[in-house]
MIDOSE-1310 file (N, C-alpha, C; in nm, 2 decimals, decimal comma, always signed):
residues 152
msdk	-0,89/-2,02/+0,06/-1,01/-2,07/+0,12/-1,10/-2,15/+0,03; -1,04/-2,25/-0,03/-1,11/-2,33/-0,13/-1,23/-2,41/-0,08; -1,22/-2,48/+0,03/-1,33/-2,56/+0,08/-1,40/-2,49/+0,19; -1,37/-2,37/+0,22/-1,43/-2,30/+0,33/-1,52/-2,19/+0,28
ekiq	-1,62/-2,15/+0,35/-1,70/-2,04/+0,31/-1,63/-1,91/+0,34; -1,63/-1,82/+0,24/-1,57/-1,69/+0,26/-1,67/-1,60/+0,34; -1,62/-1,53/+0,43/-1,70/-1,43/+0,51/-1,65/-1,29/+0,49; -1,74/-1,20/+0,50/-1,70/-1,06/+0,50/-1,73/-1,00/+0,64
iele	-1,63/-0,94/+0,69/-1,64/-0,88/+0,82/-1,65/-0,73/+0,81; -1,75/-0,67/+0,86/-1,77/-0,52/+0,86/-1,75/-0,47/+1,00; -1,66/-0,37/+1,01/-1,64/-0,30/+1,14/-1,68/-0,16/+1,12; -1,75/-0,11/+1,21/-1,78/+0,03/+1,22/-1,68/+0,10/+1,31
vpsk	-1,61/+0,19/+1,25/-1,50/+0,26/+1,32/-1,54/+0,40/+1,34; -1,54/+0,45/+1,46/-1,58/+0,58/+1,49/-1,49/+0,68/+1,42; -1,54/+0,80/+1,38/-1,46/+0,90/+1,31/-1,34/+0,93/+1,41; -1,23/+0,96/+1,35/-1,11/+1,00/+1,42/-1,05/+0,90/+1,51
alhi	-1,08/+0,77/+1,50/-1,03/+0,67/+1,59/-0,91/+0,60/+1,53; -0,88/+0,61/+1,40/-0,77/+0,55/+1,33/-0,68/+0,65/+1,26; -0,55/+0,62/+1,28/-0,45/+0,70/+1,21/-0,39/+0,62/+1,09; -0,41/+0,66/+0,97/-0,35/+0,59/+0,86/-0,21/+0,63/+0,83
ehas	-0,12/+0,54/+0,83/+0,02/+0,57/+0,82/+0,08/+0,55/+0,68; +0,04/+0,44/+0,61/+0,10/+0,40/+0,49/+0,00/+0,39/+0,38; -0,02/+0,50/+0,30/-0,10/+0,50/+0,18/-0,01/+0,52/+0,06; -0,05/+0,45/-0,05/+0,03/+0,46/-0,17/-0,06/+0,47/-0,29
cpng	+0,00/+0,51/-0,40/-0,07/+0,51/-0,53/-0,07/+0,37/-0,59; -0,14/+0,34/-0,70/-0,14/+0,21/-0,76/+0,00/+0,16/-0,80; +0,09/+0,25/-0,83/+0,23/+0,21/-0,86/+0,32/+0,19/-0,74; +0,27/+0,21/-0,62/+0,34/+0,18/-0,50/+0,42/+0,30/-0,44
hsla	+0,40/+0,42/-0,50/+0,47/+0,53/-0,44/+0,39/+0,58/-0,31; +0,47/+0,61/-0,21/+0,41/+0,65/-0,08/+0,35/+0,79/-0,10; +0,24/+0,82/-0,04/+0,17/+0,95/-0,05/+0,20/+1,03/+0,08; +0,26/+0,97/+0,18/+0,29/+1,03/+0,30/+0,39/+1,15/+0,28
desi	+0,36/+1,26/+0,35/+0,45/+1,38/+0,34/+0,49/+1,42/+0,48; +0,61/+1,39/+0,52/+0,66/+1,42/+0,65/+0,67/+1,57/+0,68; +0,68/+1,65/+0,57/+0,70/+1,80/+0,59/+0,57/+1,87/+0,62; +0,46/+1,82/+0,59/+0,33/+1,88/+0,62/+0,26/+1,79/+0,72
king	+0,24/+1,83/+0,84/+0,17/+1,75/+0,94/+0,03/+1,81/+0,97; -0,06/+1,72/+0,98/-0,20/+1,76/+1,02/-0,23/+1,67/+1,14; -0,28/+1,74/+1,25/-0,30/+1,67/+1,37/-0,18/+1,60/+1,43; -0,06/+1,66/+1,40/+0,07/+1,61/+1,45/+0,12/+1,49/+1,37
kpsf	+0,05/+1,45/+1,26/+0,09/+1,33/+1,19/+0,12/+1,37/+1,04; +0,21/+1,30/+0,97/+0,24/+1,33/+0,83/+0,11/+1,32/+0,75; +0,09/+1,42/+0,66/-0,03/+1,42/+0,58/-0,01/+1,33/+0,46; -0,11/+1,32/+0,37/-0,10/+1,25/+0,24/-0,11/+1,36/+0,13
kvkv	+0,00/+1,37/+0,06/+0,00/+1,47/-0,05/-0,05/+1,41/-0,18; -0,14/+1,48/-0,25/-0,19/+1,45/-0,38/-0,19/+1,57/-0,47; -0,16/+1,54/-0,59/-0,17/+1,65/-0,69/-0,32/+1,66/-0,73; -0,37/+1,79/-0,74/-0,51/+1,81/-0,76/-0,53/+1,89/-0,89
kyed	-0,63/+1,85/-0,97/-0,67/+1,93/-1,08/-0,82/+1,97/-1,06; -0,85/+2,09/-1,09/-0,99/+2,14/-1,09/-1,00/+2,25/-1,19; -1,08/+2,22/-1,30/-1,10/+2,31/-1,41/-0,96/+2,35/-1,46; -0,92/+2,48/-1,46/-0,79/+2,52/-1,51/-0,68/+2,53/-1,40
qegf	-0,72/+2,49/-1,28/-0,62/+2,50/-1,17/-0,55/+2,37/-1,14; -0,43/+2,38/-1,10/-0,35/+2,26/-1,06/-0,27/+2,30/-0,93; -0,27/+2,21/-0,84/-0,19/+2,24/-0,71/-0,18/+2,11/-0,63; -0,17/+2,13/-0,51/-0,15/+2,01/-0,42/-0,25/+2,02/-0,30
myld	-0,29/+1,91/-0,25/-0,37/+1,90/-0,14/-0,31/+1,81/-0,04; -0,31/+1,84/+0,09/-0,25/+1,76/+0,19/-0,37/+1,71/+0,27; -0,39/+1,58/+0,27/-0,51/+1,52/+0,33/-0,48/+1,47/+0,47; -0,57/+1,49/+0,56/-0,57/+1,45/+0,70/-0,55/+1,30/+0,71
piyg	-0,45/+1,25/+0,78/-0,43/+1,11/+0,79/-0,51/+1,04/+0,90; -0,60/+1,12/+0,97/-0,69/+1,06/+1,07/-0,82/+1,02/+0,99; -0,85/+0,90/+0,99/-0,97/+0,85/+0,92/-1,09/+0,91/+0,98; -1,17/+0,98/+0,89/-1,29/+1,05/+0,93/-1,27/+1,19/+0,97
synn	-1,14/+1,25/+0,96/-1,12/+1,39/+0,99/-1,09/+1,46/+0,86; -1,13/+1,58/+0,85/-1,11/+1,65/+0,72/-1,04/+1,78/+0,73; -0,93/+1,79/+0,81/-0,85/+1,91/+0,82/-0,75/+1,92/+0,71; -0,80/+1,91/+0,59/-0,71/+1,91/+0,47/-0,66/+2,05/+0,44
ieeg	-0,54/+2,06/+0,37/-0,48/+2,18/+0,34/-0,46/+2,19/+0,19; -0,51/+2,30/+0,13/-0,50/+2,32/-0,02/-0,38/+2,41/-0,04; -0,30/+2,38/-0,14/-0,19/+2,47/-0,18/-0,20/+2,50/-0,33; -0,21/+2,63/-0,35/-0,21/+2,68/-0,49/-0,34/+2,66/-0,56
lsip	-0,45/+2,64/-0,48/-0,58/+2,62/-0,54/-0,69/+2,70/-0,46; -0,80/+2,73/-0,53/-0,91/+2,79/-0,47/-1,03/+2,71/-0,52; -1,08/+2,62/-0,44/-1,18/+2,52/-0,48/-1,31/+2,55/-0,40; -1,42/+2,57/-0,48/-1,54/+2,59/-0,41/-1,60/+2,46/-0,36
kgav	-1,68/+2,47/-0,25/-1,75/+2,35/-0,20/-1,84/+2,30/-0,31; -1,85/+2,17/-0,33/-1,93/+2,10/-0,43/-1,85/+2,07/-0,56; -1,73/+2,12/-0,57/-1,65/+2,10/-0,69/-1,60/+1,95/-0,69; -1,60/+1,89/-0,81/-1,55/+1,75/-0,82/-1,41/+1,76/-0,87
lefy	-1,32/+1,71/-0,79/-1,17/+1,72/-0,82/-1,12/+1,60/-0,89; -0,99/+1,61/-0,93/-0,92/+1,50/-0,98/-0,79/+1,49/-0,90; -0,76/+1,37/-0,85/-0,64/+1,34/-0,77/-0,54/+1,26/-0,85; -0,41/+1,29/-0,83/-0,30/+1,22/-0,90/-0,19/+1,20/-0,80
cpec	-0,11/+1,10/-0,82/+0,01/+1,08/-0,74/+0,11/+1,19/-0,77; +0,16/+1,26/-0,67/+0,25/+1,37/-0,70/+0,39/+1,32/-0,75; +0,42/+1,19/-0,74/+0,55/+1,14/-0,78/+0,54/+1,09/-0,93; +0,44/+1,01/-0,96/+0,44/+0,95/-1,10/+0,32/+1,00/-1,18
gvsl	+0,23/+1,07/-1,12/+0,12/+1,13/-1,20/+0,00/+1,04/-1,23; +0,01/+0,91/-1,18/-0,10/+0,82/-1,21/-0,23/+0,87/-1,14; -0,34/+0,85/-1,21/-0,47/+0,89/-1,15/-0,50/+0,81/-1,03; -0,56/+0,88/-0,93/-0,60/+0,81/-0,81/-0,75/+0,78/-0,81
kepd	-0,82/+0,81/-0,92/-0,96/+0,79/-0,93/-0,99/+0,64/-0,94; -1,09/+0,60/-0,86/-1,14/+0,46/-0,86/-1,23/+0,44/-0,98; -1,19/+0,36/-1,08/-1,27/+0,36/-1,20/-1,40/+0,28/-1,19; -1,41/+0,20/-1,09/-1,53/+0,11/-1,08/-1,63/+0,15/-0,96
dtcn	-1,62/+0,27/-0,91/-1,70/+0,30/-0,79/-1,74/+0,44/-0,79; -1,86/+0,47/-0,74/-1,90/+0,61/-0,72/-1,95/+0,63/-0,58; -1,96/+0,75/-0,54/-2,00/+0,78/-0,40/-2,15/+0,73/-0,37; -2,17/+0,67/-0,26/-2,30/+0,63/-0,22/-2,39/+0,74/-0,18
lcas	-2,34/+0,86/-0,15/-2,42/+0,97/-0,11/-2,45/+1,07/-0,23; -2,35/+1,09/-0,32/-2,38/+1,20/-0,42/-2,35/+1,15/-0,56; -2,30/+1,02/-0,58/-2,28/+0,96/-0,71/-2,15/+1,02/-0,78; -2,07/+1,10/-0,71/-1,95/+1,15/-0,77/-1,84/+1,04/-0,77
pmfi	-1,74/+1,06/-0,85/-1,63/+0,97/-0,85/-1,56/+0,96/-0,72; -1,49/+0,85/-0,70/-1,42/+0,82/-0,57/-1,27/+0,82/-0,60; -1,18/+0,85/-0,50/-1,04/+0,83/-0,51/-1,01/+0,70/-0,43; -0,89/+0,64/-0,46/-0,85/+0,52/-0,39/-0,70/+0,53/-0,35
fnlp	-0,67/+0,50/-0,22/-0,54/+0,48/-0,17/-0,52/+0,34/-0,14; -0,40/+0,28/-0,17/-0,37/+0,15/-0,13/-0,31/+0,15/+0,01; -0,35/+0,05/+0,09/-0,29/+0,03/+0,22/-0,21/-0,10/+0,22; -0,13/-0,12/+0,33/-0,05/-0,24/+0,34/-0,14/-0,36/+0,34
nggl	-0,09/-0,48/+0,30/-0,16/-0,61/+0,30/-0,28/-0,61/+0,22; -0,29/-0,53/+0,11/-0,40/-0,54/+0,02/-0,53/-0,46/+0,06; -0,52/-0,38/+0,16/-0,63/-0,30/+0,20/-0,64/-0,17/+0,12; -0,74/-0,09/+0,14/-0,76/+0,03/+0,06/-0,85/+0,13/+0,14
vegc	-0,84/+0,26/+0,11/-0,93/+0,36/+0,15/-0,98/+0,43/+0,03; -1,11/+0,45/+0,03/-1,18/+0,52/-0,08/-1,25/+0,64/-0,02; -1,25/+0,75/-0,10/-1,32/+0,87/-0,05/-1,38/+0,94/-0,17; -1,48/+1,02/-0,15/-1,55/+1,10/-0,25/-1,46/+1,21/-0,30
lkkg	-1,46/+1,24/-0,43/-1,38/+1,34/-0,49/-1,46/+1,48/-0,49; -1,58/+1,48/-0,44/-1,65/+1,61/-0,44/-1,62/+1,68/-0,31; -1,57/+1,80/-0,32/-1,53/+1,88/-0,20/-1,66/+1,91/-0,12; -1,65/+1,87/+0,01/-1,76/+1,89/+0,10/-1,83/+1,76/+0,13
cmfh	-1,83/+1,66/+0,04/-1,89/+1,53/+0,07/-1,80/+1,45/+0,16; -1,86/+1,40/+0,26/-1,77/+1,33/+0,36/-1,78/+1,18/+0,35; -1,83/+1,12/+0,24/-1,83/+0,98/+0,23/-1,70/+0,92/+0,20; -1,67/+0,81/+0,28/-1,54/+0,74/+0,26/-1,56/+0,60/+0,32
kmki	-1,47/+0,51/+0,28/-1,48/+0,37/+0,33/-1,34/+0,31/+0,33; -1,32/+0,22/+0,42/-1,20/+0,15/+0,43/-1,22/+0,00/+0,41; -1,14/-0,07/+0,33/-1,16/-0,21/+0,31/-1,02/-0,28/+0,35; -1,04/-0,38/+0,43/-0,92/-0,47/+0,46/-0,95/-0,60/+0,39
vdse	-0,87/-0,64/+0,29/-0,90/-0,75/+0,21/-0,91/-0,88/+0,30; -1,01/-0,96/+0,28/-1,04/-1,07/+0,36/-0,96/-1,19/+0,32; -0,89/-1,25/+0,41/-0,82/-1,38/+0,39/-0,80/-1,44/+0,53; -0,78/-1,57/+0,53/-0,76/-1,63/+0,66/-0,64/-1,57/+0,74
qqvs	-0,53/-1,55/+0,67/-0,41/-1,50/+0,73/-0,44/-1,36/+0,79; -0,51/-1,27/+0,72/-0,53/-1,14/+0,77/-0,63/-1,14/+0,89; -0,73/-1,22/+0,88/-0,82/-1,22/+0,99/-0,75/-1,28/+1,11; -0,67/-1,38/+1,09/-0,60/-1,44/+1,21/-0,50/-1,34/+1,27
rlft	-0,43/-1,27/+1,18/-0,34/-1,16/+1,23/-0,41/-1,05/+1,30; -0,53/-1,01/+1,25/-0,61/-0,91/+1,32/-0,64/-0,95/+1,46; -0,69/-1,07/+1,48/-0,73/-1,12/+1,61/-0,61/-1,15/+1,70; -0,50/-1,19/+1,64/-0,38/-1,22/+1,71/-0,32/-1,09/+1,77
nhnl	-0,31/-0,98/+1,69/-0,25/-0,86/+1,73/-0,35/-0,77/+1,81; -0,48/-0,80/+1,80/-0,58/-0,72/+1,87/-0,59/-0,57/+1,83; -0,54/-0,54/+1,71/-0,55/-0,40/+1,67/-0,55/-0,40/+1,51; -0,57/-0,28/+1,46/-0,57/-0,26/+1,31/-0,44/-0,19/+1,26
dsyl	-0,35/-0,16/+1,35/-0,23/-0,08/+1,31/-0,15/-0,14/+1,20; -0,14/-0,27/+1,19/-0,06/-0,33/+1,09/-0,12/-0,32/+0,95; -0,24/-0,27/+0,94/-0,31/-0,26/+0,81/-0,32/-0,11/+0,77; -0,28/-0,02/+0,85/-0,30/+0,12/+0,82/-0,16/+0,19/+0,80
């Protein structure tokens, strides 16, 4: 978009209106776990560290729904967690962003076509956001397909 003005499009998506299918770590490993389903859909598995505890958390794949499952952990509300890829161990912490509500660190999941989902790492904070990278091709594809499924 060299000679054209770049625009940012913001969409307000009602909670529980989108199902995210393809989330990955920065190294490209899928976080989807077919063996643990939440709301009838494969969850997203992350390795979790909190103080001296380590375990797994299965995150609800419905954007804006929080029916998460903890495995091997006892985490109090308000605790700030650390998320890691269960396959390669890379941190899922977003280094350049903090929560708009509580200033805690954020996690980041990569989506297809350059998009991402970010969420607060404080248990009980419900702040999250989704970004679909802006480009002519993606905006054109969005309006051509009339849905967001190809980005989730």
